[in-house]
C-alpha positions as CSV (number, residue, x, y, z in Angstrom):
1,M,-178.3,-23.7,15.0
2,R,-176.2,-25.6,12.5
3,K,-176.8,-22.6,10.1
4,A,-175.7,-20.1,12.8
5,I,-172.6,-22.3,13.8
6,F,-171.6,-22.3,10.0
7,K,-172.0,-18.4,9.6
8,A,-170.0,-17.9,12.8
9,F,-167.5,-20.0,11.7
10,T,-166.9,-18.7,8.1
11,G,-167.1,-15.1,9.8
12,V,-164.4,-15.6,12.3
13,A,-162.2,-17.3,9.4
14,A,-162.7,-14.5,7.2
15,L,-161.8,-12.1,10.0
16,L,-158.6,-13.7,10.5
17,L,-157.5,-13.6,7.0
18,T,-158.3,-9.8,6.6
19,A,-156.8,-8.6,10.0
20,N,-153.4,-8.0,8.5
21,A,-154.4,-6.5,5.3
22,H,-153.5,-3.0,6.3
23,A,-150.5,-4.0,7.9
24,Q,-149.3,-5.3,4.7
25,S,-149.1,-2.2,2.8
26,N,-146.1,-0.7,5.0
27,D,-144.2,-4.0,4.6
28,R,-144.5,-4.5,0.9
29,M,-141.9,-1.6,0.2
30,K,-139.4,-3.3,2.7
31,N,-140.0,-6.6,0.7
32,D,-139.6,-5.1,-2.5
33,Q,-136.1,-3.9,-1.5
34,C,-135.3,-7.4,-0.1
35,D,-136.3,-9.7,-3.2
36,P,-134.6,-13.0,-3.2
37,C,-132.4,-13.9,-6.0
38,Y,-134.5,-16.5,-6.9
39,D,-138.1,-17.6,-7.8
40,Q,-139.5,-18.3,-4.5
41,G,-141.2,-21.5,-4.4
42,H,-139.4,-23.0,-7.2
43,A,-135.9,-25.0,-7.3
44,I,-133.0,-23.1,-5.9
45,K,-129.3,-23.7,-5.7
46,P,-127.4,-24.8,-2.3
47,C,-125.6,-21.6,-1.9
48,Q,-128.8,-19.7,-1.8
49,M,-130.0,-21.2,1.4
50,M,-128.9,-20.2,5.0
51,A,-128.0,-22.8,7.4
52,A,-130.2,-23.4,10.4
53,Y,-133.0,-21.7,8.8
54,N,-136.2,-23.0,6.7
55,A,-136.0,-20.2,4.1
56,P,-139.6,-19.2,3.0
57,A,-140.9,-21.2,-0.1
58,R,-144.3,-19.7,-0.5
59,I,-145.3,-18.2,-3.7
60,D,-144.3,-14.5,-3.3
61,V,-145.2,-12.0,-6.3
62,R,-144.0,-8.6,-6.5
63,C,-146.2,-5.3,-5.8
64,S,-148.8,-7.7,-4.8
65,W,-152.0,-7.8,-2.7
66,D,-150.7,-10.6,-0.9
67,I,-153.9,-12.6,-1.9
68,Y,-154.2,-16.0,-3.5
69,A,-157.3,-17.8,-4.8
70,A,-158.0,-21.2,-6.1
71,G,-160.8,-23.0,-7.6
72,T,-161.2,-26.9,-7.7
73,F,-163.0,-29.3,-9.8
74,I,-163.7,-32.7,-8.0
75,Y,-164.9,-36.0,-9.2
76,W,-165.0,-38.3,-6.3
77,Y,-166.2,-42.0,-5.8
78,A,-168.2,-41.8,-2.6
79,S,-169.2,-45.2,-0.7
80,Q,-170.1,-46.1,2.8
81,E,-169.9,-49.3,4.9
82,D,-172.8,-51.3,6.3
83,M,-175.4,-50.1,3.5
84,A,-176.5,-53.5,2.3
85,M,-180.0,-53.6,0.8
86,A,-180.8,-57.2,0.6
87,I,-179.6,-60.8,0.0
88,S,-180.4,-62.2,-3.2
89,D,-181.5,-65.9,-2.7
90,N,-181.9,-68.5,-5.3
91,S,-184.0,-70.5,-3.2
92,A,-187.7,-69.8,-2.4
93,A,-187.2,-70.8,1.0
94,A,-185.8,-68.4,3.8
95,L,-183.4,-71.3,4.5
96,P,-181.0,-72.6,3.2
97,I,-179.6,-69.5,1.3
98,V,-178.6,-71.0,-2.2
99,N,-175.8,-68.9,-3.9
100,G,-176.5,-65.8,-1.9
101,K,-175.4,-62.5,-3.1
102,V,-175.5,-59.3,-1.1
103,I,-176.9,-56.1,-2.9
104,Y,-175.4,-53.0,-2.2
105,P,-176.4,-49.3,-3.3
106,D,-174.9,-48.6,-6.7
107,F,-171.9,-46.3,-5.6
108,G,-170.2,-44.2,-8.0
109,Y,-168.3,-41.1,-8.8
110,E,-170.0,-37.8,-8.3
111,P,-168.9,-34.0,-9.4
112,G,-168.4,-31.3,-6.7
113,F,-166.0,-28.2,-6.2
114,K,-163.9,-26.5,-3.6
115,A,-163.2,-22.7,-3.4
116,L,-160.2,-21.4,-1.5
117,L,-159.1,-17.7,-0.4
118,G,-155.8,-17.0,1.3
119,I,-153.6,-14.2,2.2
120,N,-149.8,-13.9,2.7
121,M,-148.7,-12.1,6.0
122,S,-145.7,-10.4,7.0
123,H,-145.1,-12.4,10.3
124,D,-142.4,-14.9,9.5
125,D,-143.7,-15.8,6.0
126,W,-146.7,-17.3,7.2
127,D,-150.1,-17.5,5.2
128,G,-153.6,-18.0,6.2
129,F,-156.6,-19.6,4.1
130,V,-160.2,-20.5,4.2
131,E,-161.3,-23.4,1.9
132,Y,-164.8,-24.6,1.2
133,T,-165.7,-28.2,-0.2
134,W,-169.2,-28.8,-1.5
135,L,-170.1,-32.3,-2.6
136,H,-174.1,-33.2,-2.9
137,F,-175.6,-36.1,-4.8
138,T,-178.4,-38.8,-5.0
139,R,-177.8,-42.3,-5.9
140,R,-180.6,-44.7,-6.6
141,T,-180.4,-48.6,-7.1
142,S,-183.4,-51.3,-7.6
143,T,-183.4,-54.9,-7.9
144,T,-185.8,-58.1,-8.2
145,S,-185.5,-61.5,-6.7
146,P,-183.8,-64.0,-9.1
147,A,-185.9,-66.7,-10.9
148,G,-187.4,-69.2,-8.5
149,G,-185.7,-67.1,-5.5
150,I,-186.3,-64.5,-3.2
151,L,-184.8,-61.2,-1.5
152,L,-184.1,-61.2,2.0
153,P,-184.0,-57.8,3.4
154,T,-181.1,-56.6,5.4
155,R,-182.6,-53.4,6.9
156,A,-186.4,-54.1,7.3
157,H,-187.1,-55.2,10.9
158,P,-187.4,-59.0,10.8
159,N,-190.7,-59.1,12.2
160,N,-192.2,-57.1,9.7
161,V,-190.5,-58.2,6.4
162,T,-188.9,-61.6,5.9
163,S,-188.6,-62.1,2.4
164,A,-189.3,-59.7,-0.6
165,T,-189.8,-59.8,-4.2
166,A,-188.3,-56.7,-5.1
167,A,-186.1,-53.8,-3.4
168,S,-185.0,-50.3,-4.3
169,S,-182.9,-47.6,-2.3
170,R,-182.2,-44.0,-2.5
171,W,-179.0,-42.7,-0.9
172,K,-178.7,-38.8,-0.5
173,L,-175.3,-37.4,0.9
174,S,-174.9,-33.6,1.5
175,L,-171.3,-32.8,2.5
176,D,-170.0,-29.3,3.2
177,T,-166.9,-28.5,4.9
178,V,-164.9,-25.4,5.8
179,N,-161.3,-25.4,6.9
180,A,-159.5,-22.4,8.1
181,A,-155.5,-22.7,9.0
182,L,-152.4,-20.7,9.5
183,A,-149.6,-22.2,7.2
184,R,-145.7,-21.8,6.3
185,S,-144.0,-23.2,3.4
186,Y,-140.4,-23.7,3.6
187,Y,-137.4,-25.3,1.8
188,V,-135.9,-28.6,3.3
189,G,-133.9,-29.0,0.3
190,T,-132.9,-27.4,-2.9
191,H,-135.7,-29.3,-4.7
192,L,-138.0,-30.2,-1.8
193,T,-140.4,-27.8,-0.1
194,F,-142.8,-28.5,2.8
195,R,-145.8,-26.7,4.0
196,T,-147.2,-27.3,7.5
197,H,-150.5,-26.0,8.5
198,F,-152.5,-26.0,11.6
199,G,-156.5,-24.8,12.1
200,A,-160.0,-26.0,12.3
201,R,-162.4,-27.7,10.4
202,L,-166.3,-27.3,10.2
203,A,-168.1,-30.3,8.6
204,L,-172.1,-30.3,7.7
205,I,-172.9,-34.0,6.8
206,D,-176.3,-34.8,6.0
207,Q,-177.7,-38.3,4.9
208,R,-180.9,-39.7,3.6
209,Y,-181.4,-43.6,3.1
210,R,-184.7,-44.5,2.0
211,L,-185.5,-48.4,1.1
212,H,-188.6,-50.0,-0.3
213,Y,-189.4,-53.8,-0.1
214,T,-192.4,-55.6,-1.9
215,P,-193.2,-58.5,0.4
216,V,-193.6,-62.0,-0.7
217,E,-196.7,-62.6,1.4
218,N,-198.4,-59.4,0.0
219,P,-196.8,-58.3,-3.3
220,T,-199.4,-55.5,-3.9
221,T,-198.0,-53.4,-1.0
222,Q,-194.6,-51.8,-0.2
223,T,-192.8,-51.3,3.1
224,T,-190.7,-48.1,3.4
225,E,-187.8,-47.6,5.8
226,R,-186.6,-44.2,6.0
227,N,-183.3,-43.3,7.7
228,K,-182.3,-39.8,8.2
229,S,-179.1,-38.7,9.7
230,D,-177.9,-34.8,10.1
231,S,-174.8,-33.6,11.7
232,W,-172.5,-30.8,12.4
233,A,-169.0,-31.5,13.4
234,L,-166.0,-29.0,14.5
235,G,-162.6,-29.6,15.7
236,P,-158.7,-29.1,15.1
237,R,-157.0,-29.9,11.9
238,A,-153.4,-30.3,11.0
239,G,-151.4,-31.4,7.9
240,L,-148.3,-31.5,6.0
241,D,-147.9,-30.6,2.1
242,S,-144.8,-31.5,0.3
243,N,-143.5,-30.3,-3.3
244,W,-141.0,-32.3,-4.9
245,I,-139.5,-29.9,-7.7
246,L,-138.9,-31.5,-11.1
247,G,-137.7,-28.3,-12.9
248,L,-139.4,-26.2,-15.6
249,G,-142.2,-25.5,-13.2
250,F,-143.1,-29.1,-12.8
251,R,-143.6,-30.8,-9.4
252,V,-144.8,-33.7,-8.0
253,F,-146.6,-33.4,-4.5
254,G,-147.9,-35.5,-1.7
255,N,-150.1,-34.0,1.0
256,V,-151.5,-35.5,4.3
257,A,-153.9,-33.9,6.8
258,A,-156.2,-35.3,9.7
259,D,-158.7,-33.8,12.1
260,L,-160.7,-34.9,15.2
261,L,-164.1,-33.4,15.4
262,Y,-166.7,-33.1,18.0
263,S,-169.7,-34.6,16.1
264,R,-173.4,-34.2,16.9
265,Y,-176.0,-36.2,15.2
266,K,-179.9,-36.1,14.9
267,V,-180.8,-39.6,13.7
268,T,-184.5,-40.7,12.7
269,T,-185.6,-44.0,11.7
270,T,-189.1,-44.9,10.5
271,E,-190.9,-48.1,9.0
272,T,-194.3,-48.8,7.6
273,D,-196.3,-52.0,8.2
274,A,-195.8,-54.7,5.4
275,T,-199.6,-55.3,5.3
276,D,-200.7,-51.8,5.4
277,P,-198.3,-48.9,4.4
278,N,-200.7,-46.4,6.1
279,I,-199.4,-47.8,9.5
280,T,-195.9,-47.0,10.9
281,L,-194.3,-49.5,13.0
282,I,-191.4,-48.0,14.0
283,D,-190.7,-44.3,14.5
284,I,-187.5,-43.5,16.7
285,K,-185.5,-40.2,17.2
286,E,-182.1,-40.1,18.6
287,K,-179.2,-37.7,19.4
288,I,-175.7,-38.8,19.5
289,R,-172.7,-36.7,20.6
290,V,-168.9,-38.4,20.0
291,L,-165.6,-37.6,18.7
292,R,-164.9,-38.8,15.0
293,P,-161.7,-38.7,13.4
294,H,-161.0,-38.0,9.6
295,A,-157.9,-38.3,7.6
296,E,-157.1,-37.4,3.9
297,Y,-154.3,-38.0,1.7
298,Q,-153.6,-36.2,-1.6
299,M,-151.0,-37.0,-4.6
300,G,-150.6,-35.6,-7.8
301,L,-148.8,-33.5,-10.4
302,G,-148.4,-29.8,-10.9
303,W,-147.1,-27.0,-12.7
304,G,-146.5,-23.3,-11.9
305,T,-144.9,-20.2,-13.3
306,Y,-144.4,-16.3,-12.5
307,F,-145.4,-14.0,-15.3
308,D,-145.4,-10.1,-16.1
309,N,-142.0,-9.4,-14.4
310,N,-143.1,-11.8,-11.2
311,N,-146.1,-9.9,-10.5
312,W,-148.3,-12.8,-10.9
313,H,-148.2,-16.5,-10.6
314,V,-150.4,-19.2,-11.8
315,D,-150.4,-22.8,-10.8
316,I,-152.3,-25.8,-12.3
317,A,-152.4,-29.2,-10.7
318,A,-154.3,-32.5,-10.9
319,S,-154.2,-35.1,-8.2
320,Y,-156.1,-38.1,-6.7
321,D,-157.6,-37.6,-3.2
322,F,-158.6,-40.2,-0.6
323,H,-160.6,-39.2,2.5
324,V,-162.0,-41.3,5.3
325,F,-164.6,-40.3,7.6
326,W,-164.6,-42.9,10.4
327,N,-167.8,-44.2,11.9
328,Q,-170.1,-41.8,10.0
329,N,-173.0,-44.3,9.2
330,V,-175.4,-43.9,12.3
331,F,-178.4,-45.4,10.9
332,R,-180.0,-47.8,13.3
333,T,-180.7,-51.6,12.3
334,F,-183.1,-54.1,14.0
335,F,-182.0,-57.6,13.9
336,D,-184.2,-59.7,16.3
337,D,-187.8,-60.8,15.6
338,V,-188.2,-61.9,19.3
339,S,-186.7,-59.0,21.5
340,Q,-187.8,-56.6,19.0
341,G,-185.9,-53.5,20.4
342,V,-182.5,-55.2,19.9
343,S,-180.6,-53.1,17.5
344,A,-177.6,-51.2,16.9
345,T,-176.0,-48.4,15.0
346,N,-173.9,-49.6,12.0
347,N,-170.8,-47.3,12.6
348,G,-169.7,-47.8,8.9
349,D,-167.0,-45.4,7.6
350,L,-167.7,-42.9,4.7
351,F,-165.0,-43.2,1.9
352,L,-164.3,-40.7,-0.8
353,H,-161.6,-40.8,-3.4
354,G,-161.1,-39.5,-6.8
355,L,-159.7,-36.9,-9.4
356,T,-159.1,-33.3,-8.2
357,A,-158.3,-30.6,-10.5
358,T,-157.1,-27.1,-9.3
359,V,-156.3,-23.7,-10.7
360,R,-154.7,-21.2,-8.5
361,F,-153.7,-17.4,-8.9
362,D,-151.4,-15.4,-6.7
363,F,-151.7,-11.7,-7.1
């Protein structure tokens, strides 16, 4: 079903972008006769602005196909709340905890990419675009108990494993998003342009979090806990991009966007016996349907120019991006050894931030 939704969403988005392609041809001759007396999208003079009208500021090349495309390399740091593996305890007893240290997965920067395709429309200088983001990675972490101490598992069932000599984890994240929107760029000053956009976002976020604990009582065995979360989310997205034009083609930009997604999760939690790894003590499946917000912010520096008598335009940009996916951690945790079913989903946030480098062509 997730694949069908993904294909349907991208198909509708592509249809919207190409619906005006044939209508554009008749408008190009008119546009060629009404070319502005400045390089659209770059700095202008006050006398070139019309009062009470936000003059269009999108990149507009001559004799064009009215299409633009961009490729982006991303190098983002990924982390998630409520992912602690264990507590390192310098004491060999469960209590008191002496110089306790919480052990987390080894979060870090991971590479990915974006691809964007857009089209300029004749209606009031709007444009539409579809953007795809891909970020897939696996992070592995391992630790052992300190000399004379133990590890206190934070995720194993307390009635199964109370202390361990070693722990390891593997966190796998697969994030695919598709944004489709209509937008309009316009001048709000001679050296300042805004671009408002509104559309929809589809997000497919799958996670795997597997942990191994070596119990103190039985160091020849290993307890394994597997957490699995598959989700798809769909909802409206809106944002505002700003360009502060410095001159000579350079600009500083800051962009913000947010969306509210109807999200469906399939969550699985399993755990093996500390004395016999062939026995499964916990095997739980659940479905979660909720609304999840997401916000993003981007700030950076760009440079662009027209060339070949304004028939082409190239733009290069580098930025640092910030993303927050609220309550994305839905792995279930047990925390009572008497009432053994007492548990809760963590609801920790997923954070992404890092370098983004983009090359865009208008033709």
